[in-house]
Each structure stands twice: as C-alpha cells, then as structure tokens.
C-alpha positions in Angstrom: 96.9 107.9 88.1 100.4 109.4 88.0 101.2 111.7 85.0 104.8 110.5 85.1 104.1 106.9 84.2 100.4 106.1 83.7 98.7 107.8 80.7 95.1 108.9 81.0 92.7 106.0 80.6 95.2 103.3 81.4 94.1 102.9 85.0 90.4 102.3 85.1 87.6 101.7 87.6 85.7 98.4 87.0 82.2 98.0 88.4 82.2 94.3 89.4 78.8 94.2 91.1 80.3 94.9 94.5 79.7 98.3 96.1 83.3 99.3 95.8 84.3 97.8 92.4 88.0 97.5 91.6 90.8 99.5 90.0 92.3 97.8 87.0 94.8 98.5 84.2 94.4 98.3 80.5 96.9 96.3 78.5 98.8 99.6 77.8 98.6 100.4 81.5 100.3 97.2 82.4 103.0 97.9 79.8 103.5 101.4 81.3 103.9 99.9 84.7 106.5 97.4 83.4 108.4 100.2 81.7 108.3 102.3 84.9 109.6 99.5 87.1 112.4 98.8 84.6 113.3 102.4 84.8 113.2 102.6 88.6 115.4 99.6 88.9 118.1 101.5 87.0 118.0 104.5 89.4 120.5 104.8 92.3 119.0 102.9 95.2 116.5 101.2 92.9 113.0 100.3 94.0 113.8 100.4 97.7 115.0 104.1 97.5 111.9 105.0 95.3 109.6 103.5 98.0 111.5 105.4 100.7 111.2 108.6 98.8 107.5 108.0 98.4 107.2 107.8 102.2 106.0 104.2 102.1 105.7 102.5 105.5 108.8 100.4 106.4 106.7 97.2 106.7 105.2 97.8 103.2 108.7 98.3 101.8 109.9 95.1 103.3 106.9 93.1 101.9 107.5 94.6 98.4 111.2 94.0 98.5 110.7 90.4 99.7 109.0 89.7 96.3 111.6 91.6 94.3 113.8 89.4 92.1 117.4 89.4 93.2 119.9 90.5 90.6 
C-alpha cells in the first residue's frame, strides 16, 4: 500500500487455497490506480521517469513501457 495513491483497504490479501494467496484490489483500488496512472502520465518524463525515480530495474522498465500505449 502506498499512502499517496492507494487508500487503506483498497489493496487486499485474498486467500485462494494456495499457501501464498494473492494480492488483489477492490473496485475503488482499481479506480485509484487508474487515477494515479493518469496523473503520472502528465508528469514531466511520464511513467518512464516515475519508474526510474522508483529505482526499477531497466529490464522491468522496458517491459512496462513496451505495453504502454503510444500517445
């Protein structure tokens, strides 16, 4: 959870019968992510710069950017 963009309870742990379970988002959590991504796209450098600032691995950044719609 990140206090800047995901409110308490919007990202939840779901026990799916497996030992690890999964992390999921509520409907409002998905809306929050969409709002956050729309905001980040408006920042100087956009999503790529955000990922760099978050110290993401270069190969992860390239995989994410490959799926990013071109404007």
